[in-house]
C-alpha positions, 0 to 999 in steps of 0.5 A: 528453499533457496533465498531470492534477492527481493529485487521485485520487492526492492522496485515495489518498495520505491513505487510506493516510497514514491507515493507516500512522498506525493501524499505527504507533499500533499498534506504538507501543502493543505497544512500551509494552505489552511494554517492547520499545523496540528489534527484537521481543524475540521477542514475536509480537505485537509482531513481528506489529505491526512486519511490518504496518507494514514491509510497508506501507512497504515496499509503497506508495511504488512503488505510490503513485507509479505511480499518480499518474503513470498519473493524470498522464498522462491515463489515463481516470479510471476506470481510475484509480479501480479502481487506488487503490481495488485498492490500499487494499483490498490494503493493508487486507487485507495489514495485517489478514492480517499482524496474525492472523499471521506466517505466511501467511493468504488476506488476507496473500495477497490483499493481496500479490497485488493490490499486485503487480497494481496495480504491474504494471497501472500501470507497463504503462499508463504504459508504454503511454501514453509508446509511444503518444506517440511 
């Protein structure tokens, strides 16, 4: 199986990095506004900003790694682009939903579900490609 340079994944990482930076700035600004330097101090707006950032940090590393591995296994470019686009949409939706409420919101649920779909699809593609090699 030829190894492919993960250029789509590099762009994906850059976009998700920018989203992480935006979410980090939101936490910093909320901390400055509230004067709360650790935890959320019971402040709902700060808690939402922290949770949106933390959820991205929890979900993106594995999903991004899987997309990189899918791309490097010479999976058709359209599939890699679809996974990458779905992940960006999912993470923006999730962050937006968490920014609105700590409870369930349609955007948060859609983002979480789409992220899970990307992780599952990428995992299955990797396993399929590995099995097909042998």
